[in-house]
C-alpha positions as CSV (number, residue, x, y, z in Angstrom):
1,M,-18.3,-17.4,64.3
2,E,-22.0,-18.5,63.6
3,L,-22.8,-21.1,61.0
4,G,-26.0,-20.8,59.1
5,I,-27.8,-20.5,55.8
6,H,-28.0,-16.9,54.4
7,Q,-29.6,-15.6,51.3
8,K,-27.8,-13.0,49.2
9,Q,-28.6,-11.4,45.9
10,T,-25.7,-10.7,43.5
11,M,-25.6,-9.6,39.8
12,N,-22.9,-11.4,37.6
13,L,-22.3,-11.1,33.9
14,T,-22.3,-14.4,32.3
15,M,-20.1,-14.9,29.4
16,T,-22.4,-17.0,27.1
17,T,-21.5,-18.7,23.9
18,E,-23.8,-16.2,22.1
19,L,-21.9,-13.2,23.8
20,R,-18.5,-14.6,23.0
21,Q,-19.4,-15.0,19.3
22,A,-21.0,-11.5,19.3
23,I,-17.7,-10.0,20.4
24,A,-15.7,-12.1,18.0
25,L,-18.3,-11.0,15.3
26,L,-17.5,-7.3,16.0
27,Q,-13.8,-7.9,15.3
28,Y,-14.3,-9.6,11.9
29,S,-13.5,-7.8,8.7
30,T,-16.1,-7.9,5.8
31,I,-14.3,-10.9,4.3
32,E,-14.2,-12.7,7.6
33,L,-17.8,-12.0,8.5
34,S,-18.7,-13.4,5.0
35,Q,-16.8,-16.6,5.9
36,F,-18.4,-16.8,9.2
37,I,-21.9,-16.6,7.7
38,Q,-21.2,-19.3,5.3
39,E,-20.0,-21.4,8.2
40,Q,-23.1,-20.8,10.2
41,A,-25.3,-21.6,7.1
42,L,-23.7,-25.1,7.1
43,E,-24.4,-25.7,10.7
44,N,-28.0,-24.2,10.8
45,P,-30.7,-25.6,8.5
46,L,-32.8,-22.4,9.0
47,I,-30.1,-20.2,7.5
48,E,-30.2,-19.8,3.7
49,I,-27.7,-17.7,2.0
50,E,-27.7,-16.4,-1.6
51,E,-24.1,-16.1,-2.8
52,K,-23.2,-12.9,-4.5
53,S,-21.9,-12.8,-8.2
54,L,-18.2,-13.0,-8.8
55,E,-18.5,-9.5,-10.4
56,I,-17.3,-6.9,-7.9
57,R,-19.5,-3.8,-8.0
58,F,-18.3,-0.4,-6.9
59,E,-21.0,2.3,-6.1
60,D,-21.2,5.4,-7.7
61,K,-22.9,7.0,-5.1
62,Y,-22.6,6.4,-1.2
63,Q,-25.5,6.8,1.2
64,S,-25.0,8.3,4.9
65,T,-27.1,5.1,6.0
66,Y,-26.7,1.6,5.1
67,N,-29.2,-1.0,3.9
68,E,-29.9,-4.3,5.7
69,P,-26.8,-6.4,6.4
70,N,-27.9,-8.9,3.5
71,S,-28.7,-6.2,0.9
72,N,-27.2,-6.1,-2.5
73,Y,-25.6,-3.1,-4.1
74,D,-27.2,-1.6,-7.2
75,G,-25.6,0.0,-10.2
76,G,-22.1,1.0,-10.7
77,E,-19.3,-0.3,-12.7
78,S,-18.6,-4.0,-13.1
79,I,-15.1,-5.3,-12.6
80,N,-14.1,-9.0,-13.4
81,P,-11.9,-10.3,-10.6
82,L,-10.0,-12.5,-13.3
83,D,-8.7,-9.3,-14.7
84,F,-6.6,-8.9,-11.6
85,M,-4.9,-12.3,-11.7
86,A,-1.1,-12.4,-12.5
87,I,-0.1,-14.2,-15.8
88,G,3.2,-15.8,-16.4
89,D,4.8,-14.9,-13.1
90,H,6.1,-17.8,-11.1
91,G,8.1,-16.1,-8.6
92,Q,11.6,-16.6,-7.3
93,W,10.9,-20.2,-6.5
94,G,9.8,-21.0,-10.0
95,N,12.7,-19.1,-11.6
96,L,15.2,-21.1,-9.2
97,L,13.5,-24.4,-10.2
98,E,13.6,-23.5,-13.9
99,Q,17.2,-22.7,-13.7
100,T,17.9,-26.2,-12.1
101,Q,16.5,-28.0,-15.2
102,W,19.3,-26.6,-17.4
103,L,22.0,-27.8,-15.2
104,Q,24.2,-31.0,-16.0
105,V,23.6,-32.6,-12.8
106,S,22.5,-36.2,-11.5
107,D,19.0,-37.2,-10.8
108,K,19.9,-37.3,-7.1
109,E,21.3,-33.9,-7.1
110,Q,18.3,-32.6,-8.9
111,I,16.2,-34.0,-6.1
112,I,18.4,-32.3,-3.5
113,L,18.5,-29.1,-5.3
114,R,14.6,-28.9,-5.4
115,Y,14.5,-29.9,-1.9
116,L,16.9,-26.9,-0.9
117,I,15.1,-24.5,-3.1
118,L,11.6,-25.3,-1.5
119,N,13.2,-24.8,2.0
120,L,14.6,-21.3,1.3
121,D,13.2,-18.6,3.6
122,D,11.5,-15.5,2.3
123,N,15.0,-13.8,2.0
124,G,16.4,-16.6,0.2
125,Y,18.6,-18.0,2.9
126,L,18.9,-21.8,3.7
127,P,17.7,-22.2,7.3
128,I,18.4,-25.9,7.5
129,T,21.8,-27.6,8.2
130,T,23.5,-30.1,5.6
131,S,22.9,-32.7,8.3
132,E,19.2,-32.2,8.4
133,V,18.9,-32.4,4.7
134,A,21.1,-35.6,4.5
135,D,18.9,-37.3,7.1
136,Q,15.5,-36.3,5.4
137,L,16.7,-37.4,2.0
138,A,18.8,-40.2,3.1
139,V,21.8,-39.1,1.1
140,N,25.6,-38.5,1.8
141,E,26.2,-35.2,3.5
142,D,29.2,-34.3,1.2
143,L,26.7,-34.6,-1.7
144,V,24.3,-32.2,0.1
145,K,27.3,-29.6,0.6
146,H,28.1,-30.0,-3.1
147,S,24.5,-29.4,-4.2
148,I,24.5,-26.2,-1.8
149,R,27.6,-25.1,-3.8
150,I,25.7,-25.6,-7.0
151,L,22.6,-23.7,-5.6
152,Q,24.7,-20.7,-4.7
153,K,25.8,-20.2,-8.3
154,L,22.3,-19.6,-9.4
155,E,20.8,-16.4,-10.0
156,P,20.3,-14.0,-8.0
157,I,23.7,-14.1,-6.6
158,G,23.7,-14.8,-2.7
159,V,20.8,-17.4,-2.9
160,G,21.4,-20.3,-0.7
161,A,23.5,-18.5,1.9
162,R,23.2,-19.7,5.5
163,D,23.5,-16.2,7.1
164,L,24.2,-12.6,6.1
165,K,27.9,-12.8,6.2
166,E,27.8,-15.7,3.6
167,C,25.4,-13.9,1.4
168,L,27.6,-10.9,1.1
169,L,30.6,-12.9,0.5
170,L,29.1,-14.8,-2.2
171,Q,28.1,-11.5,-4.0
172,T,31.5,-10.0,-3.3
173,Q,33.2,-12.9,-5.1
174,E,31.0,-12.3,-8.1
175,F,31.2,-8.5,-8.2
176,Y,34.5,-7.5,-6.6
177,P,36.7,-10.7,-7.1
178,D,39.8,-8.6,-7.1
179,D,39.1,-6.6,-4.0
180,S,40.4,-8.7,-1.1
181,L,40.1,-5.8,1.4
182,V,36.1,-5.9,1.0
183,T,36.1,-9.6,1.3
184,Y,38.4,-9.3,4.6
185,V,36.3,-6.6,6.1
186,I,33.0,-8.7,5.6
187,R,34.6,-11.7,7.0
188,E,36.3,-10.1,10.0
189,Y,34.7,-6.7,10.7
190,L,31.1,-6.8,9.6
191,E,29.7,-5.8,12.8
192,L,32.1,-3.1,13.5
193,L,31.0,-1.7,10.0
194,A,27.3,-1.9,10.7
195,D,27.9,0.0,13.8
196,K,29.9,2.6,11.8
197,K,33.0,2.2,14.2
198,W,35.1,3.4,11.1
199,H,38.0,4.9,13.1
200,E,38.5,1.4,14.8
201,I,38.4,-0.4,11.4
202,S,40.9,2.2,10.2
203,R,43.2,1.6,13.1
204,K,43.1,-2.2,12.9
205,L,43.7,-2.5,9.3
206,N,46.0,0.6,9.1
207,I,44.2,2.2,6.4
208,S,42.5,5.6,5.8
209,L,39.1,6.7,6.6
210,T,38.7,7.4,2.9
211,E,39.4,3.6,2.3
212,V,37.1,2.5,4.9
213,K,34.4,4.7,3.3
214,R,35.1,3.1,-0.1
215,I,34.7,-0.5,1.3
216,F,31.4,0.7,3.0
217,D,30.2,2.1,-0.4
218,C,31.1,-1.3,-2.0
219,I,29.3,-3.2,0.6
220,Q,26.3,-1.0,0.3
221,T,25.9,-2.1,-3.4
222,L,25.2,-5.7,-2.3
223,N,21.9,-7.2,-1.6
224,P,21.3,-8.6,2.0
225,K,18.0,-10.1,0.9
226,P,18.6,-11.6,-2.7
227,C,15.2,-13.4,-2.9
228,A,13.0,-11.0,-0.9
229,E,9.4,-12.3,-0.8
230,I,10.5,-15.5,-2.6
231,S,7.0,-17.0,-1.9
232,N,5.7,-14.6,-4.6
233,N,3.0,-12.8,-2.5
234,S,1.0,-11.2,-5.1
235,T,-0.1,-7.6,-4.7
236,R,-2.6,-7.5,-1.6
237,Y,-5.7,-5.5,-2.5
238,L,-7.4,-3.7,0.3
239,Y,-11.1,-4.3,0.5
240,P,-12.5,-1.4,2.4
241,D,-15.3,-2.3,5.3
242,I,-16.2,1.5,5.2
243,T,-15.9,4.2,2.8
244,I,-16.1,8.0,3.5
245,E,-16.6,10.2,0.4
246,K,-16.9,14.0,0.1
247,S,-19.4,15.4,-2.3
248,Y,-20.4,19.1,-2.5
249,G,-18.5,20.0,0.7
250,A,-20.3,17.2,2.8
251,Y,-19.0,13.9,3.8
252,S,-21.1,10.7,3.5
253,I,-20.6,7.1,4.9
254,S,-21.1,3.8,3.3
255,I,-20.8,0.3,5.0
256,N,-19.5,-2.2,2.4
257,N,-21.7,-5.1,2.4
258,S,-20.9,-6.2,-1.2
259,Y,-19.0,-9.4,0.1
260,L,-21.8,-10.4,2.4
261,P,-24.2,-13.3,1.3
262,K,-27.7,-12.4,1.5
263,I,-29.3,-14.1,4.5
264,Q,-32.8,-15.6,4.5
265,L,-34.9,-17.6,6.8
266,N,-35.7,-21.2,5.4
267,Q,-39.4,-21.4,5.9
268,Q,-39.4,-25.2,5.1
269,Y,-39.0,-26.1,8.8
270,M,-41.0,-23.3,10.4
271,H,-44.2,-25.4,11.0
272,F,-42.2,-27.4,13.6
273,L,-41.8,-24.3,15.9
274,N,-45.3,-24.8,17.5
275,K,-45.0,-28.5,18.0
276,K,-43.7,-30.3,21.3
277,N,-41.1,-32.7,20.5
278,E,-37.5,-33.0,20.0
279,T,-37.5,-31.8,16.3
280,S,-39.3,-28.6,17.7
281,K,-36.8,-28.0,20.4
282,Y,-34.1,-28.2,17.8
283,I,-35.7,-25.9,15.3
284,K,-36.2,-23.4,18.2
285,E,-32.6,-23.5,19.1
286,N,-31.4,-22.8,15.5
287,Y,-34.2,-20.1,15.1
288,Q,-32.8,-18.4,18.2
289,K,-29.1,-18.7,16.4
290,Y,-30.6,-17.4,13.2
291,M,-32.1,-14.3,15.0
292,W,-28.9,-13.7,16.9
293,L,-26.8,-13.6,13.8
294,V,-29.1,-11.2,12.1
295,R,-29.2,-8.9,15.1
296,S,-25.4,-9.1,15.8
297,I,-24.7,-8.2,12.1
298,E,-27.0,-5.1,12.5
299,Q,-25.4,-4.1,15.8
300,R,-22.0,-4.4,14.2
301,Q,-22.9,-2.2,11.4
302,N,-24.4,0.4,13.7
303,T,-21.3,0.4,16.0
304,I,-18.9,1.0,13.0
305,L,-21.2,3.6,11.5
306,K,-21.4,5.6,14.9
307,I,-17.5,5.3,15.1
308,T,-17.2,6.6,11.5
309,Q,-19.4,9.6,12.2
310,V,-17.1,10.5,15.0
311,I,-14.1,10.4,13.0
312,I,-15.7,12.6,10.3
313,E,-16.6,15.1,13.1
314,K,-13.0,14.9,14.9
315,Q,-10.8,14.4,11.7
316,Q,-12.1,16.7,9.1
317,D,-8.6,18.1,8.6
318,F,-7.1,14.7,8.1
319,L,-9.9,13.8,5.5
320,D,-8.8,17.1,3.6
321,N,-5.1,17.0,3.9
322,G,-4.0,13.5,4.9
323,F,-2.0,12.3,7.9
324,A,0.1,15.6,8.4
325,S,-3.1,17.1,9.6
326,L,-4.3,14.0,11.8
327,Q,-5.6,15.3,15.1
328,P,-5.0,13.4,18.3
329,L,-8.1,11.2,19.0
330,T,-8.1,8.3,21.6
331,L,-10.3,5.2,21.8
332,K,-11.6,6.5,25.1
333,E,-12.9,9.8,23.5
334,V,-14.8,7.9,20.8
335,A,-16.2,5.6,23.2
336,E,-17.5,8.5,25.4
337,E,-19.0,10.1,22.1
338,I,-21.1,7.0,21.1
339,D,-21.7,5.7,24.9
340,M,-19.9,2.5,24.5
341,H,-17.1,0.9,26.4
342,E,-13.6,1.5,25.2
343,S,-13.0,-2.2,24.5
344,T,-16.0,-2.2,22.1
345,V,-14.5,0.6,20.1
346,S,-11.1,-1.3,20.0
347,R,-12.8,-4.4,18.8
348,A,-15.0,-2.6,16.2
349,I,-11.9,-1.0,14.5
350,N,-9.9,-4.0,14.6
351,N,-9.0,-5.5,11.1
352,K,-11.0,-2.9,9.5
353,I,-10.0,-0.9,6.2
354,I,-11.3,2.5,5.8
355,R,-11.5,4.3,2.6
356,T,-11.2,8.2,2.6
357,P,-10.8,10.8,0.0
358,N,-6.9,10.6,0.6
359,G,-6.6,6.8,0.4
360,A,-7.4,3.7,2.1
361,H,-5.9,3.0,5.6
362,E,-6.3,0.7,8.5
363,M,-9.0,2.3,10.7
364,G,-6.7,2.0,13.9
365,K,-4.1,4.4,12.3
366,L,-6.7,7.2,12.7
367,F,-6.4,6.8,16.4
368,T,-3.3,8.4,18.0
369,S,-2.1,9.5,21.4
370,K,-1.9,13.1,22.5
371,I,1.3,15.0,22.8
372,G,1.4,18.4,24.8
373,Q,2.4,21.8,23.3
374,S,3.8,24.6,24.8
375,N,0.6,26.7,23.9
376,G,-1.5,24.4,25.9
377,G,-3.0,22.4,22.9
378,N,-2.2,18.8,21.7
379,S,-0.6,17.3,18.6
380,S,-1.0,13.8,17.4
381,S,1.7,11.2,17.8
382,T,1.3,10.6,14.0
383,K,2.1,14.1,13.0
384,V,5.1,14.2,15.3
385,K,6.4,11.1,13.4
386,L,5.9,12.8,10.1
387,L,7.9,15.7,11.4
388,L,10.6,13.5,12.9
389,K,11.0,11.7,9.6
390,Q,11.3,15.0,7.7
391,L,13.8,16.5,10.1
392,I,16.1,13.5,9.8
393,N,15.7,13.5,6.0
394,E,16.9,17.1,5.7
395,E,19.6,16.8,8.5
396,D,23.2,17.2,7.7
397,K,24.3,13.5,7.0
398,Y,27.8,14.4,8.3
399,K,26.4,16.0,11.5
400,P,23.3,14.1,12.3
401,H,20.8,15.2,15.1
402,S,20.9,13.3,18.3
403,D,17.6,12.2,20.0
404,Q,18.0,15.0,22.5
405,K,18.7,17.6,19.8
406,I,15.5,16.5,17.9
407,A,13.4,16.9,21.3
408,D,14.9,20.3,21.8
409,H,14.3,21.3,18.0
410,F,10.5,20.2,18.3
411,K,10.2,22.2,21.6
412,K,11.8,25.5,20.1
413,N,10.4,25.4,16.6
414,N,7.2,23.5,16.9
415,G,6.1,23.9,20.4
416,I,5.9,20.2,20.9
417,M,6.8,19.0,24.3
418,I,8.5,15.6,23.9
419,S,11.1,13.7,25.7
420,R,14.3,12.2,24.4
421,R,13.0,8.7,25.2
422,T,9.9,9.3,23.1
423,V,11.9,10.6,20.2
424,A,13.9,7.2,20.3
425,K,10.7,5.3,20.5
426,Y,9.2,6.9,17.4
427,R,12.5,6.6,15.6
428,E,12.7,3.0,16.1
429,E,9.1,2.6,15.1
430,L,10.0,4.4,11.9
431,N,13.0,2.0,11.5
432,I,15.4,5.0,11.7
433,L,19.0,4.4,13.0
434,P,20.5,6.3,15.8
435,S,22.7,9.3,15.0
436,S,25.8,7.3,15.4
437,K,24.9,4.9,12.6
438,R,23.5,7.8,10.3
439,K,26.7,9.7,10.3
440,K,28.8,9.8,7.2
441,I,32.5,10.5,6.9
442,V,34.2,12.8,4.4
């Protein structure tokens, strides 16, 4: 082995701070990008932003190109965002708290009840133990248990339960007080009932299958989530980042910049650029950051525009007819079309909403894997899921199709080559139960 100094030339990609920020910026939605620009304006004295009006303007016409990233929309219908605010709806939390005000309880019980209500989860269940509540509020545990019983008498019935079984039992006591068999099945055989092992329940209780079915139907009327969305999440409006519109048989693209503040260069400090001091160095650094921000936004818009143009070329059937006509399209195919890396395409469509003639969708849903067909063609996984859902909806509920029978059906009737495991995977993604749990009894 010879020791010595040798010169070697190599090339490495350095992940600079600017590059990391550019990658992150590509993934931002329009709303997130607007927030990022505002943060940059606070840090950089050379960035001036002009906030948009509170009025949201929707364009009447869309262009196949976009203006500068900081340009304003012109014309269109004005909509006041205040018109969309909910009035007089306080949600389940508010309703429960209001009910406690009419109860004849002590001040200490009132405090415990408010604490319990504000700790309910999104389904109305109580995820904390009585000992935890007692420790937090420095009260007697028996008083907490008494307060929980009071909470469980409020509307909707089932609120304040510690688990599913208690929730159903609370509702059974209210709606089926004289049906002891329903209560007993919930308490002792709820898991067997959920797995539809009705013959086993029938044997253990020495009752007919008809009686088991009656019990099942009674339990089906109960609500396992009495306070679903208790936090009162209001309707979420989709703010499209890209819009595709069809006019006179041709598609056009619009990049939505209406939420982006207008970016301008603060000329007040520019005379420091040509000087040689610490202030000049600071101004130069921030000027570079300003230029990087403007270029990165333009590059982001160009990338999104190119991807959308490919979607129009490849997915015209989808744009005309909806998801039933969605063609298989992968990130790799789009990346090759626009001469970019697959990861760049993935980041560009992340968190993006696209508005099409048949509705607004997450952009990622337009990219699907390929499933082979017997004729040599391909079908999209989204289309297969729609066919799967339709087939199960139309099946005989007393003789539901197994996953293998569904795979055989697709091969015979649709020419789609799909395995049983893939059918099971798609069924689970659609939240569809297996055939054993979909089966009904006479």
